[in-house]
Structure formats: structure tokens, C-alpha cells
All heavy atoms as TSV, in Angstrom:
chain	resi	resn	atom	element	x	y	z
A	1	MET	N	N	82.057	79.207	98.477
A	1	MET	CA	C	83.220	79.248	99.327
A	1	MET	C	C	83.258	80.611	99.995
A	1	MET	O	O	83.049	81.632	99.361
A	1	MET	CB	C	84.484	79.024	98.499
A	1	MET	CG	C	85.727	79.027	99.348
A	1	MET	SD	S	87.276	78.773	98.426
A	1	MET	CE	C	86.969	77.239	97.625
A	2	SER	N	N	83.521	80.610	101.256
A	2	SER	CA	C	83.611	81.850	102.027
A	2	SER	C	C	84.959	81.933	102.717
A	2	SER	O	O	85.529	80.914	103.101
A	2	SER	CB	C	82.520	81.907	103.096
A	2	SER	OG	O	81.252	81.868	102.516
A	3	PHE	N	N	85.441	83.155	102.884
A	3	PHE	CA	C	86.655	83.396	103.640
A	3	PHE	C	C	86.316	84.358	104.766
A	3	PHE	O	O	85.689	85.389	104.539
A	3	PHE	CB	C	87.752	84.018	102.751
A	3	PHE	CG	C	88.283	83.064	101.736
A	3	PHE	CD1	C	87.709	82.972	100.481
A	3	PHE	CD2	C	89.365	82.247	102.035
A	3	PHE	CE1	C	88.188	82.092	99.542
A	3	PHE	CE2	C	89.849	81.362	101.104
A	3	PHE	CZ	C	89.259	81.279	99.851
A	4	VAL	N	N	86.718	83.998	105.964
A	4	VAL	CA	C	86.496	84.849	107.124
A	4	VAL	C	C	87.849	85.124	107.746
A	4	VAL	O	O	88.620	84.208	108.024
A	4	VAL	CB	C	85.571	84.164	108.159
A	4	VAL	CG1	C	85.434	85.015	109.404
A	4	VAL	CG2	C	84.215	83.878	107.532
A	5	ILE	N	N	88.140	86.395	107.943
A	5	ILE	CA	C	89.395	86.777	108.570
A	5	ILE	C	C	89.077	87.424	109.908
A	5	ILE	O	O	88.305	88.370	109.973
A	5	ILE	CB	C	90.187	87.760	107.695
A	5	ILE	CG1	C	90.564	87.102	106.377
A	5	ILE	CG2	C	91.429	88.247	108.433
A	5	ILE	CD1	C	91.248	88.034	105.421
A	6	CYS	N	N	89.654	86.876	110.950
A	6	CYS	CA	C	89.534	87.468	112.276
A	6	CYS	C	C	90.805	88.266	112.490
A	6	CYS	O	O	91.836	87.710	112.864
A	6	CYS	CB	C	89.368	86.384	113.337
A	6	CYS	SG	S	87.910	85.389	113.043
A	7	HIS	N	N	90.750	89.530	112.188
A	7	HIS	CA	C	91.939	90.389	112.156
A	7	HIS	C	C	91.990	91.219	113.427
A	7	HIS	O	O	91.148	92.087	113.651
A	7	HIS	CB	C	91.863	91.278	110.920
A	7	HIS	CG	C	93.017	92.199	110.753
A	7	HIS	ND1	N	94.316	91.749	110.626
A	7	HIS	CD2	C	93.076	93.541	110.676
A	7	HIS	CE1	C	95.115	92.786	110.490
A	7	HIS	NE2	N	94.388	93.888	110.520
A	8	TRP	N	N	92.950	90.932	114.282
A	8	TRP	CA	C	93.118	91.655	115.541
A	8	TRP	C	C	94.328	92.554	115.439
A	8	TRP	O	O	95.400	92.121	115.049
A	8	TRP	CB	C	93.267	90.686	116.707
A	8	TRP	CG	C	92.048	89.862	116.888
A	8	TRP	CD1	C	91.830	88.614	116.390
A	8	TRP	CD2	C	90.852	90.247	117.549
A	8	TRP	NE1	N	90.575	88.191	116.711
A	8	TRP	CE2	C	89.951	89.167	117.430
A	8	TRP	CE3	C	90.450	91.384	118.239
A	8	TRP	CZ2	C	88.675	89.205	117.973
A	8	TRP	CZ3	C	89.181	91.408	118.784
A	8	TRP	CH2	C	88.313	90.326	118.646
A	9	VAL	N	N	94.169	93.800	115.770
A	9	VAL	CA	C	95.279	94.743	115.669
A	9	VAL	C	C	95.760	95.232	117.023
A	9	VAL	O	O	96.766	95.917	117.105
A	9	VAL	CB	C	94.906	95.961	114.786
A	9	VAL	CG1	C	94.684	95.524	113.361
A	9	VAL	CG2	C	93.670	96.670	115.323
A	10	GLN	N	N	95.051	94.885	118.083
A	10	GLN	CA	C	95.473	95.341	119.398
A	10	GLN	C	C	96.652	94.514	119.890
A	10	GLN	O	O	96.641	93.291	119.804
A	10	GLN	CB	C	94.321	95.232	120.399
A	10	GLN	CG	C	93.174	96.161	120.079
A	10	GLN	CD	C	92.017	95.964	121.053
A	10	GLN	OE1	O	91.882	94.933	121.664
A	10	GLN	NE2	N	91.199	96.991	121.175
A	11	GLU	N	N	97.644	95.186	120.387
A	11	GLU	CA	C	98.805	94.506	120.930
A	11	GLU	C	C	98.406	93.729	122.175
A	11	GLU	O	O	97.573	94.168	122.958
A	11	GLU	CB	C	99.890	95.535	121.285
A	11	GLU	CG	C	101.283	94.999	121.107
A	11	GLU	CD	C	102.320	96.099	121.249
A	11	GLU	OE1	O	102.101	97.189	120.687
A	11	GLU	OE2	O	103.316	95.842	121.915
A	12	PHE	N	N	98.963	92.561	122.353
A	12	PHE	CA	C	98.725	91.691	123.500
A	12	PHE	C	C	97.322	91.097	123.527
A	12	PHE	O	O	96.877	90.591	124.528
A	12	PHE	CB	C	99.020	92.404	124.833
A	12	PHE	CG	C	100.389	93.000	124.887
A	12	PHE	CD1	C	100.557	94.372	124.902
A	12	PHE	CD2	C	101.510	92.191	124.899
A	12	PHE	CE1	C	101.823	94.929	124.942
A	12	PHE	CE2	C	102.783	92.731	124.931
A	12	PHE	CZ	C	102.939	94.098	124.956
A	13	ASP	N	N	96.592	91.183	122.431
A	13	ASP	CA	C	95.275	90.574	122.358
A	13	ASP	C	C	95.446	89.153	121.844
A	13	ASP	O	O	96.108	88.916	120.848
A	13	ASP	CB	C	94.384	91.373	121.402
A	13	ASP	CG	C	92.936	90.920	121.445
A	13	ASP	OD1	O	92.667	89.845	122.012
A	13	ASP	OD2	O	92.086	91.643	120.921
A	14	SER	N	N	94.843	88.209	122.504
A	14	SER	CA	C	95.006	86.807	122.110
A	14	SER	C	C	94.084	86.407	120.967
A	14	SER	O	O	94.185	85.300	120.462
A	14	SER	CB	C	94.760	85.896	123.316
A	14	SER	OG	O	93.438	86.075	123.786
A	15	GLY	N	N	93.187	87.285	120.540
A	15	GLY	CA	C	92.294	86.962	119.435
A	15	GLY	C	C	91.180	86.028	119.868
A	15	GLY	O	O	90.856	85.908	121.040
A	16	LEU	N	N	90.579	85.337	118.895
A	16	LEU	CA	C	89.462	84.455	119.170
A	16	LEU	C	C	89.931	83.048	119.517
A	16	LEU	O	O	90.937	82.572	118.995
A	16	LEU	CB	C	88.549	84.360	117.943
A	16	LEU	CG	C	87.862	85.623	117.482
A	16	LEU	CD1	C	87.064	85.338	116.216
A	16	LEU	CD2	C	86.951	86.165	118.552
A	17	THR	N	N	89.157	82.373	120.352
A	17	THR	CA	C	89.393	80.957	120.598
A	17	THR	C	C	88.779	80.171	119.448
A	17	THR	O	O	87.969	80.702	118.667
A	17	THR	CB	C	88.745	80.515	121.915
A	17	THR	OG1	O	87.321	80.627	121.777
A	17	THR	CG2	C	89.232	81.359	123.093
A	18	LEU	N	N	89.116	78.903	119.324
A	18	LEU	CA	C	88.505	78.072	118.279
A	18	LEU	C	C	86.996	77.976	118.481
A	18	LEU	O	O	86.237	77.958	117.511
A	18	LEU	CB	C	89.139	76.683	118.267
A	18	LEU	CG	C	90.583	76.627	117.769
A	18	LEU	CD1	C	91.119	75.204	117.873
A	18	LEU	CD2	C	90.686	77.120	116.336
A	19	GLN	N	N	86.555	77.930	119.722
A	19	GLN	CA	C	85.113	77.896	120.019
A	19	GLN	C	C	84.435	79.176	119.508
A	19	GLN	O	O	83.367	79.126	118.896
A	19	GLN	CB	C	84.892	77.755	121.524
A	19	GLN	CG	C	83.449	77.857	121.946
A	19	GLN	CD	C	82.789	76.515	122.131
A	19	GLN	OE1	O	83.459	75.504	122.204
A	19	GLN	NE2	N	81.482	76.508	122.180
A	20	GLN	N	N	85.063	80.329	119.733
A	20	GLN	CA	C	84.490	81.592	119.262
A	20	GLN	C	C	84.482	81.648	117.732
A	20	GLN	O	O	83.546	82.154	117.126
A	20	GLN	CB	C	85.276	82.773	119.830
A	20	GLN	CG	C	85.080	82.967	121.315
A	20	GLN	CD	C	86.060	83.969	121.900
A	20	GLN	OE1	O	87.245	83.976	121.560
A	20	GLN	NE2	N	85.558	84.822	122.798
A	21	GLU	N	N	85.523	81.110	117.106
A	21	GLU	CA	C	85.557	81.072	115.647
A	21	GLU	C	C	84.427	80.195	115.115
A	21	GLU	O	O	83.765	80.548	114.141
A	21	GLU	CB	C	86.901	80.547	115.152
A	21	GLU	CG	C	88.037	81.526	115.352
A	21	GLU	CD	C	89.362	80.988	114.845
A	21	GLU	OE1	O	89.362	80.136	113.934
A	21	GLU	OE2	O	90.393	81.419	115.356
A	22	ALA	N	N	84.200	79.052	115.761
A	22	ALA	CA	C	83.110	78.162	115.346
A	22	ALA	C	C	81.765	78.865	115.464
A	22	ALA	O	O	80.912	78.749	114.574
A	22	ALA	CB	C	83.138	76.890	116.189
A	23	GLN	N	N	81.567	79.612	116.539
A	23	GLN	CA	C	80.319	80.351	116.721
A	23	GLN	C	C	80.152	81.427	115.648
A	23	GLN	O	O	79.028	81.705	115.223
A	23	GLN	CB	C	80.272	80.980	118.123
A	23	GLN	CG	C	80.148	79.978	119.246
A	23	GLN	CD	C	78.885	79.138	119.155
A	23	GLN	OE1	O	77.813	79.649	118.859
A	23	GLN	NE2	N	79.013	77.843	119.370
A	24	ALA	N	N	81.237	82.027	115.215
A	24	ALA	CA	C	81.171	83.055	114.169
A	24	ALA	C	C	80.808	82.459	112.810
A	24	ALA	O	O	80.236	83.139	111.963
A	24	ALA	CB	C	82.509	83.793	114.071
A	25	MET	N	N	81.128	81.174	112.587
A	25	MET	CA	C	80.864	80.545	111.298
A	25	MET	C	C	79.415	80.071	111.157
A	25	MET	O	O	78.904	79.974	110.050
A	25	MET	CB	C	81.821	79.366	111.094
A	25	MET	CG	C	83.297	79.751	111.111
A	25	MET	SD	S	83.720	80.990	109.884
A	25	MET	CE	C	83.799	79.984	108.435
A	26	LYS	N	N	78.753	79.793	112.263
A	26	LYS	CA	C	77.381	79.271	112.205
A	26	LYS	C	C	76.407	80.203	111.482
A	26	LYS	O	O	75.631	79.743	110.648
A	26	LYS	CB	C	76.869	78.961	113.605
A	26	LYS	CG	C	77.476	77.710	114.193
A	26	LYS	CD	C	76.889	77.433	115.570
A	26	LYS	CE	C	77.497	76.185	116.178
A	26	LYS	NZ	N	76.920	75.908	117.504
A	27	PRO	N	N	76.406	81.510	111.759
A	27	PRO	CA	C	75.438	82.396	111.087
A	27	PRO	C	C	75.601	82.461	109.564
A	27	PRO	O	O	74.648	82.816	108.862
A	27	PRO	CB	C	75.694	83.765	111.709
A	27	PRO	CG	C	76.338	83.481	113.017
A	27	PRO	CD	C	77.139	82.228	112.792
A	28	ILE	N	N	76.776	82.122	109.055
A	28	ILE	CA	C	76.960	82.140	107.593
A	28	ILE	C	C	76.815	80.727	107.016
A	28	ILE	O	O	77.220	80.457	105.900
A	28	ILE	CB	C	78.296	82.792	107.180
A	28	ILE	CG1	C	79.500	82.033	107.744
A	28	ILE	CG2	C	78.332	84.248	107.593
A	28	ILE	CD1	C	80.826	82.516	107.194
A	29	ASP	N	N	76.226	79.824	107.823
A	29	ASP	CA	C	75.895	78.463	107.395
A	29	ASP	C	C	77.122	77.664	106.967
A	29	ASP	O	O	77.066	76.875	106.032
A	29	ASP	CB	C	74.851	78.505	106.280
A	29	ASP	CG	C	74.055	77.215	106.193
A	29	ASP	OD1	O	73.893	76.546	107.232
A	29	ASP	OD2	O	73.608	76.863	105.084
A	30	CYS	N	N	78.220	77.877	107.657
A	30	CYS	CA	C	79.451	77.146	107.363
A	30	CYS	C	C	79.499	75.876	108.212
A	30	CYS	O	O	79.401	75.934	109.433
A	30	CYS	CB	C	80.663	78.027	107.663
A	30	CYS	SG	S	82.217	77.219	107.286
A	31	HIS	N	N	79.630	74.732	107.553
A	31	HIS	CA	C	79.651	73.449	108.254
A	31	HIS	C	C	81.036	72.822	108.267
A	31	HIS	O	O	81.292	71.905	109.041
A	31	HIS	CB	C	78.655	72.486	107.622
A	31	HIS	CG	C	77.252	72.992	107.690
A	31	HIS	ND1	N	76.475	72.898	108.822
A	31	HIS	CD2	C	76.501	73.638	106.770
A	31	HIS	CE1	C	75.300	73.437	108.594
A	31	HIS	NE2	N	75.284	73.898	107.360
A	32	GLU	N	N	81.906	73.269	107.397
A	32	GLU	CA	C	83.282	72.802	107.363
A	32	GLU	C	C	84.184	74.023	107.237
A	32	GLU	O	O	83.880	74.944	106.487
A	32	GLU	CB	C	83.520	71.864	106.178
A	32	GLU	CG	C	82.734	70.575	106.268
A	32	GLU	CD	C	83.046	69.652	105.113
A	32	GLU	OE1	O	84.213	69.579	104.713
A	32	GLU	OE2	O	82.112	69.016	104.621
A	33	ALA	N	N	85.287	74.010	107.966
A	33	ALA	CA	C	86.169	75.180	107.943
A	33	ALA	C	C	87.607	74.751	108.176
A	33	ALA	O	O	87.880	73.643	108.634
A	33	ALA	CB	C	85.741	76.178	109.014
A	34	MET	N	N	88.520	75.639	107.850
A	34	MET	CA	C	89.942	75.421	108.073
A	34	MET	C	C	90.469	76.637	108.823
A	34	MET	O	O	90.218	77.770	108.426
A	34	MET	CB	C	90.664	75.284	106.723
A	34	MET	CG	C	92.137	75.034	106.844
A	34	MET	SD	S	92.994	75.048	105.228
A	34	MET	CE	C	92.063	73.852	104.308
A	35	ASN	N	N	91.175	76.402	109.901
A	35	ASN	CA	C	91.764	77.486	110.678
A	35	ASN	C	C	93.240	77.590	110.309
A	35	ASN	O	O	93.982	76.616	110.438
A	35	ASN	CB	C	91.595	77.205	112.176
A	35	ASN	CG	C	92.133	78.314	113.021
A	35	ASN	OD1	O	91.908	79.477	112.731
A	35	ASN	ND2	N	92.863	77.975	114.064
A	36	LEU	N	N	93.652	78.736	109.842
A	36	LEU	CA	C	95.044	78.947	109.448
A	36	LEU	C	C	95.733	79.875	110.431
A	36	LEU	O	O	95.096	80.658	111.130
A	36	LEU	CB	C	95.116	79.528	108.036
A	36	LEU	CG	C	94.466	78.680	106.948
A	36	LEU	CD1	C	94.479	79.429	105.629
A	36	LEU	CD2	C	95.174	77.348	106.808
A	37	ASP	N	N	97.051	79.798	110.445
A	37	ASP	CA	C	97.861	80.634	111.316
A	37	ASP	C	C	97.613	82.105	111.021
A	37	ASP	O	O	97.434	82.503	109.881
A	37	ASP	CB	C	99.342	80.292	111.098
A	37	ASP	CG	C	100.267	81.148	111.921
A	37	ASP	OD1	O	99.924	81.445	113.078
A	37	ASP	OD2	O	101.325	81.523	111.413
A	38	GLY	N	N	97.625	82.892	112.046
A	38	GLY	CA	C	97.458	84.331	111.878
A	38	GLY	C	C	98.773	85.028	112.133
A	38	GLY	O	O	99.815	84.628	111.640
A	39	GLY	N	N	98.738	86.054	112.928
A	39	GLY	CA	C	99.953	86.802	113.226
A	39	GLY	C	C	100.477	87.519	112.002
A	39	GLY	O	O	99.725	87.909	111.107
A	40	ALA	N	N	101.778	87.677	111.937
A	40	ALA	CA	C	102.403	88.415	110.832
A	40	ALA	C	C	102.301	87.668	109.512
A	40	ALA	O	O	102.537	88.244	108.454
A	40	ALA	CB	C	103.864	88.702	111.163
A	41	SER	N	N	101.927	86.386	109.547
A	41	SER	CA	C	101.870	85.621	108.308
A	41	SER	C	C	100.514	85.694	107.618
A	41	SER	O	O	100.320	85.081	106.580
A	41	SER	CB	C	102.230	84.151	108.574
A	41	SER	OG	O	101.296	83.560	109.447
A	42	LYS	N	N	99.568	86.428	108.174
A	42	LYS	CA	C	98.268	86.504	107.505
A	42	LYS	C	C	98.235	87.683	106.535
A	42	LYS	O	O	98.840	88.718	106.772
A	42	LYS	CB	C	97.131	86.616	108.513
A	42	LYS	CG	C	97.035	87.976	109.163
A	42	LYS	CD	C	95.843	88.040	110.081
A	42	LYS	CE	C	95.809	89.328	110.846
A	42	LYS	NZ	N	96.980	89.583	111.662
A	43	ALA	N	N	97.533	87.473	105.443
A	43	ALA	CA	C	97.313	88.518	104.450
A	43	ALA	C	C	96.071	88.124	103.661
A	43	ALA	O	O	95.714	86.948	103.607
A	43	ALA	CB	C	98.507	88.663	103.525
A	44	PHE	N	N	95.421	89.107	103.053
A	44	PHE	CA	C	94.235	88.807	102.252
A	44	PHE	C	C	94.126	89.825	101.136
A	44	PHE	O	O	94.220	91.030	101.370
A	44	PHE	CB	C	92.974	88.837	103.122
A	44	PHE	CG	C	91.740	88.391	102.395
A	44	PHE	CD1	C	91.540	87.052	102.101
A	44	PHE	CD2	C	90.778	89.300	101.995
A	44	PHE	CE1	C	90.403	86.631	101.424
A	44	PHE	CE2	C	89.644	88.899	101.325
A	44	PHE	CZ	C	89.451	87.557	101.037
A	45	ALA	N	N	93.933	89.317	99.920
A	45	ALA	CA	C	93.734	90.180	98.753
A	45	ALA	C	C	92.540	89.650	97.973
A	45	ALA	O	O	92.310	88.436	97.907
A	45	ALA	CB	C	94.973	90.191	97.879
A	46	ALA	N	N	91.776	90.545	97.396
A	46	ALA	CA	C	90.637	90.169	96.561
A	46	ALA	C	C	90.453	91.229	95.492
A	46	ALA	O	O	90.625	92.421	95.749
A	46	ALA	CB	C	89.373	90.042	97.409
A	47	ASN	N	N	90.123	90.779	94.286
A	47	ASN	CA	C	89.891	91.687	93.161
A	47	ASN	C	C	91.045	92.665	92.966
A	47	ASN	O	O	90.843	93.862	92.802
A	47	ASN	CB	C	88.571	92.439	93.351
A	47	ASN	CG	C	87.395	91.494	93.404
A	47	ASN	OD1	O	87.327	90.544	92.625
A	47	ASN	ND2	N	86.496	91.727	94.333
A	48	SER	N	N	92.248	92.147	93.023
A	48	SER	CA	C	93.482	92.918	92.798
A	48	SER	C	C	93.742	93.987	93.852
A	48	SER	O	O	94.495	94.919	93.621
A	48	SER	CB	C	93.475	93.563	91.409
A	48	SER	OG	O	93.366	92.570	90.416
A	49	LYS	N	N	93.114	93.869	95.017
A	49	LYS	CA	C	93.339	94.825	96.103
A	49	LYS	C	C	93.785	94.085	97.354
A	49	LYS	O	O	93.198	93.064	97.718
A	49	LYS	CB	C	92.071	95.619	96.417
A	49	LYS	CG	C	91.645	96.537	95.293
A	49	LYS	CD	C	90.424	97.335	95.682
A	49	LYS	CE	C	90.014	98.212	94.500
A	49	LYS	NZ	N	88.792	98.936	94.774
A	50	ILE	N	N	94.809	94.591	98.012
A	50	ILE	CA	C	95.254	94.014	99.270
A	50	ILE	C	C	94.376	94.573	100.378
A	50	ILE	O	O	94.367	95.777	100.622
A	50	ILE	CB	C	96.738	94.325	99.529
A	50	ILE	CG1	C	97.595	93.674	98.440
A	50	ILE	CG2	C	97.156	93.832	100.909
A	50	ILE	CD1	C	99.054	94.030	98.494
A	51	LEU	N	N	93.631	93.699	101.024
A	51	LEU	CA	C	92.714	94.116	102.081
A	51	LEU	C	C	93.360	94.020	103.457
A	51	LEU	O	O	93.086	94.834	104.325
A	51	LEU	CB	C	91.439	93.277	102.024
A	51	LEU	CG	C	90.708	93.328	100.669
A	51	LEU	CD1	C	89.548	92.356	100.650
A	51	LEU	CD2	C	90.241	94.732	100.380
A	52	VAL	N	N	94.187	92.996	103.647
A	52	VAL	CA	C	94.950	92.837	104.883
A	52	VAL	C	C	96.387	92.555	104.459
A	52	VAL	O	O	96.686	91.479	103.948
A	52	VAL	CB	C	94.412	91.674	105.749
A	52	VAL	CG1	C	95.270	91.495	106.998
A	52	VAL	CG2	C	92.960	91.901	106.136
A	53	PRO	N	N	97.300	93.509	104.623
A	53	PRO	CA	C	98.676	93.288	104.190
A	53	PRO	C	C	99.428	92.349	105.141
A	53	PRO	O	O	99.152	92.322	106.345
A	53	PRO	CB	C	99.290	94.688	104.214
A	53	PRO	CG	C	98.466	95.435	105.199
A	53	PRO	CD	C	97.085	94.853	105.141
A	54	ALA	N	N	100.350	91.583	104.587
A	54	ALA	CA	C	101.185	90.692	105.398
A	54	ALA	C	C	102.161	91.514	106.224
A	54	ALA	O	O	102.620	92.565	105.796
A	54	ALA	CB	C	101.954	89.736	104.493
A	55	GLY	N	N	102.472	91.012	107.397
A	55	GLY	CA	C	103.424	91.692	108.268
A	55	GLY	C	C	104.851	91.267	108.021
A	55	GLY	O	O	105.772	91.757	108.669
A	56	ARG	N	N	105.043	90.322	107.086
A	56	ARG	CA	C	106.382	89.840	106.743
A	56	ARG	C	C	106.314	89.236	105.350
A	56	ARG	O	O	105.229	89.074	104.791
A	56	ARG	CB	C	106.863	88.807	107.760
A	56	ARG	CG	C	106.024	87.542	107.787
A	56	ARG	CD	C	106.570	86.532	108.776
A	56	ARG	NE	N	105.795	85.309	108.794
A	56	ARG	CZ	C	105.978	84.268	107.996
A	56	ARG	NH1	N	106.915	84.298	107.077
A	56	ARG	NH2	N	105.242	83.193	108.103
A	57	LEU	N	N	107.473	88.875	104.796
A	57	LEU	CA	C	107.484	88.191	103.504
A	57	LEU	C	C	106.875	86.807	103.671
A	57	LEU	O	O	107.155	86.107	104.649
A	57	LEU	CB	C	108.911	88.083	102.970
A	57	LEU	CG	C	109.593	89.413	102.620
A	57	LEU	CD1	C	111.025	89.172	102.171
A	57	LEU	CD2	C	108.815	90.131	101.533
A	58	LEU	N	N	106.058	86.395	102.721
A	58	LEU	CA	C	105.394	85.103	102.797
A	58	LEU	C	C	106.044	84.113	101.847
A	58	LEU	O	O	106.365	84.455	100.712
A	58	LEU	CB	C	103.909	85.251	102.456
A	58	LEU	CG	C	103.123	86.226	103.335
A	58	LEU	CD1	C	101.683	86.317	102.859
A	58	LEU	CD2	C	103.187	85.810	104.787
A	59	THR	N	N	106.224	82.886	102.308
A	59	THR	CA	C	106.821	81.843	101.470
A	59	THR	C	C	105.769	80.913	100.887
A	59	THR	O	O	106.046	80.201	99.932
A	59	THR	CB	C	107.838	81.012	102.273
A	59	THR	OG1	O	107.178	80.466	103.414
A	59	THR	CG2	C	108.995	81.880	102.726
A	60	ASN	N	N	104.571	80.892	101.452
A	60	ASN	CA	C	103.478	80.042	100.978
A	60	ASN	C	C	102.198	80.853	100.949
A	60	ASN	O	O	101.962	81.680	101.821
A	60	ASN	CB	C	103.267	78.845	101.918
A	60	ASN	CG	C	104.475	77.953	101.974
A	60	ASN	OD1	O	104.815	77.321	101.000
A	60	ASN	ND2	N	105.131	77.933	103.116
A	61	VAL	N	N	101.372	80.581	99.949
A	61	VAL	CA	C	100.090	81.265	99.853
A	61	VAL	C	C	99.031	80.279	99.376
A	61	VAL	O	O	99.345	79.254	98.769
A	61	VAL	CB	C	100.131	82.473	98.886
A	61	VAL	CG1	C	101.108	83.525	99.366
A	61	VAL	CG2	C	100.459	82.036	97.474
A	62	ILE	N	N	97.790	80.576	99.662
A	62	ILE	CA	C	96.658	79.836	99.112
A	62	ILE	C	C	95.998	80.769	98.115
A	62	ILE	O	O	95.618	81.891	98.466
A	62	ILE	CB	C	95.669	79.417	100.212
A	62	ILE	CG1	C	96.350	78.444	101.176
A	62	ILE	CG2	C	94.417	78.808	99.595
A	62	ILE	CD1	C	95.504	78.080	102.377
A	63	VAL	N	N	95.862	80.315	96.884
A	63	VAL	CA	C	95.289	81.137	95.819
A	63	VAL	C	C	94.026	80.456	95.316
A	63	VAL	O	O	94.020	79.247	95.062
A	63	VAL	CB	C	96.291	81.314	94.649
A	63	VAL	CG1	C	95.673	82.135	93.539
A	63	VAL	CG2	C	97.573	81.938	95.145
A	64	VAL	N	N	92.953	81.215	95.174
A	64	VAL	CA	C	91.698	80.691	94.648
A	64	VAL	C	C	91.401	81.429	93.351
A	64	VAL	O	O	91.337	82.651	93.334
A	64	VAL	CB	C	90.547	80.889	95.658
A	64	VAL	CG1	C	89.235	80.385	95.082
A	64	VAL	CG2	C	90.881	80.191	96.972
A	65	TYR	N	N	91.238	80.667	92.280
A	65	TYR	CA	C	90.896	81.241	90.982
A	65	TYR	C	C	89.413	80.997	90.711
A	65	TYR	O	O	88.837	80.029	91.194
A	65	TYR	CB	C	91.721	80.584	89.875
A	65	TYR	CG	C	93.206	80.827	89.994
A	65	TYR	CD1	C	94.056	79.820	90.426
A	65	TYR	CD2	C	93.743	82.066	89.684
A	65	TYR	CE1	C	95.425	80.043	90.536
A	65	TYR	CE2	C	95.107	82.302	89.798
A	65	TYR	CZ	C	95.939	81.276	90.217
A	65	TYR	OH	O	97.278	81.503	90.337
A	66	ASP	N	N	88.810	81.868	89.912
A	66	ASP	CA	C	87.429	81.678	89.502
A	66	ASP	C	C	87.276	82.131	88.055
A	66	ASP	O	O	88.261	82.449	87.389
A	66	ASP	CB	C	86.466	82.404	90.440
A	66	ASP	CG	C	86.664	83.918	90.468
A	66	ASP	OD1	O	87.367	84.465	89.587
A	66	ASP	OD2	O	86.117	84.568	91.368
A	67	ALA	N	N	86.052	82.154	87.554
A	67	ALA	CA	C	85.825	82.523	86.155
A	67	ALA	C	C	86.260	83.958	85.868
A	67	ALA	O	O	86.765	84.254	84.789
A	67	ALA	CB	C	84.353	82.339	85.807
A	68	LYS	N	N	86.092	84.840	86.834
A	68	LYS	CA	C	86.474	86.236	86.646
A	68	LYS	C	C	87.991	86.422	86.732
A	68	LYS	O	O	88.554	87.302	86.087
A	68	LYS	CB	C	85.779	87.096	87.699
A	68	LYS	CG	C	86.031	88.573	87.544
A	68	LYS	CD	C	85.278	89.377	88.600
A	68	LYS	CE	C	85.642	90.839	88.519
A	68	LYS	NZ	N	85.015	91.605	89.594
A	69	ASN	N	N	88.640	85.600	87.539
A	69	ASN	CA	C	90.091	85.673	87.731
A	69	ASN	C	C	90.691	84.285	87.512
A	69	ASN	O	O	91.048	83.591	88.465
A	69	ASN	CB	C	90.405	86.154	89.167
A	69	ASN	CG	C	89.801	87.507	89.442
A	69	ASN	OD1	O	90.273	88.502	88.937
A	69	ASN	ND2	N	88.740	87.533	90.232
A	70	PRO	N	N	90.815	83.857	86.252
A	70	PRO	CA	C	91.287	82.501	85.975
A	70	PRO	C	C	92.790	82.352	86.203
A	70	PRO	O	O	93.537	83.323	86.177
A	70	PRO	CB	C	90.931	82.305	84.492
A	70	PRO	CG	C	90.946	83.685	83.928
A	70	PRO	CD	C	90.465	84.583	85.035
A	71	ALA	N	N	93.196	81.119	86.405
A	71	ALA	CA	C	94.617	80.811	86.549
A	71	ALA	C	C	95.324	81.023	85.220
A	71	ALA	O	O	94.711	80.945	84.146
A	71	ALA	CB	C	94.783	79.361	87.002
A	72	ALA	N	N	96.611	81.273	85.291
A	72	ALA	CA	C	97.414	81.410	84.068
A	72	ALA	C	C	97.360	80.103	83.272
A	72	ALA	O	O	97.195	79.019	83.849
A	72	ALA	CB	C	98.848	81.745	84.452
A	73	ALA	N	N	97.490	80.205	81.969
A	73	ALA	CA	C	97.392	79.036	81.098
A	73	ALA	C	C	98.356	77.923	81.511
A	73	ALA	O	O	98.017	76.749	81.484
A	73	ALA	CB	C	97.635	79.448	79.651
A	74	ALA	N	N	99.560	78.275	81.916
A	74	ALA	CA	C	100.545	77.272	82.314
A	74	ALA	C	C	100.065	76.472	83.531
A	74	ALA	O	O	100.316	75.275	83.631
A	74	ALA	CB	C	101.885	77.935	82.618
A	75	LEU	N	N	99.377	77.123	84.452
A	75	LEU	CA	C	98.852	76.413	85.627
A	75	LEU	C	C	97.667	75.531	85.268
A	75	LEU	O	O	97.450	74.479	85.865
A	75	LEU	CB	C	98.427	77.409	86.710
A	75	LEU	CG	C	99.554	78.171	87.421
A	75	LEU	CD1	C	98.967	79.204	88.357
A	75	LEU	CD2	C	100.442	77.205	88.180
A	76	GLN	N	N	96.889	75.933	84.295
A	76	GLN	CA	C	95.716	75.154	83.891
A	76	GLN	C	C	96.096	73.833	83.248
A	76	GLN	O	O	95.315	72.909	83.216
A	76	GLN	CB	C	94.833	75.970	82.957
A	76	GLN	CG	C	94.209	77.165	83.634
A	76	GLN	CD	C	93.398	78.021	82.682
A	76	GLN	OE1	O	93.093	77.620	81.561
A	76	GLN	NE2	N	93.024	79.205	83.133
A	77	GLN	N	N	97.336	73.737	82.753
A	77	GLN	CA	C	97.791	72.518	82.078
A	77	GLN	C	C	98.367	71.496	83.044
A	77	GLN	O	O	98.678	70.393	82.654
A	77	GLN	CB	C	98.820	72.870	81.007
A	77	GLN	CG	C	98.240	73.711	79.905
A	77	GLN	CD	C	99.297	74.179	78.909
A	77	GLN	OE1	O	100.432	73.740	78.948
A	77	GLN	NE2	N	98.919	75.064	78.018
A	78	LEU	N	N	98.548	71.855	84.301
A	78	LEU	CA	C	99.131	70.935	85.278
A	78	LEU	C	C	98.201	69.805	85.622
A	78	LEU	O	O	97.061	69.862	85.636
A	78	LEU	CB	C	99.538	71.672	86.557
A	78	LEU	CG	C	100.642	72.692	86.379
A	78	LEU	CD1	C	100.900	73.423	87.712
A	78	LEU	CD2	C	101.938	72.031	85.930
């Protein structure tokens, strides 16, 4: 599983088009992808470090657990 963040910090920049995002995924051999909303609602953390901070409070998140960072026991029982 790979995560790619197209993080634009310039004001008034429209960022990448979906076509440009698709072209960026090809070199990493990605054949299926999901495009999520950006703007102030984007954030990214890995290995207990915030790499891209959110620009506002977030009400929903996508969390990926692995062997090194397992889910809490209560979540594993669901």
C-alpha cells in the first residue's frame, strides 16, 4: 500500500488535475487509487510524527494499522 500526498502551499494554486495525479501514480506501479479531498482537511502522520498538519479540526480520518503499529485491542475485537 502506498500513500501519495500532493501538497501545494502556494496561494491561488489549483494543484494537480486528476490526469496529472494519474501520471504521477504510474511510475510507482499503482493501478488502483483513491483521490481524497485536500485543502485544509488534509493531514498526514506516520511513525508517530505529523508530516503534514491539518489546517483545521478533522471530524473523520483514515487510519492504517500494521504489525509495527497495531490497532488497540478493543478495535481488534470488532
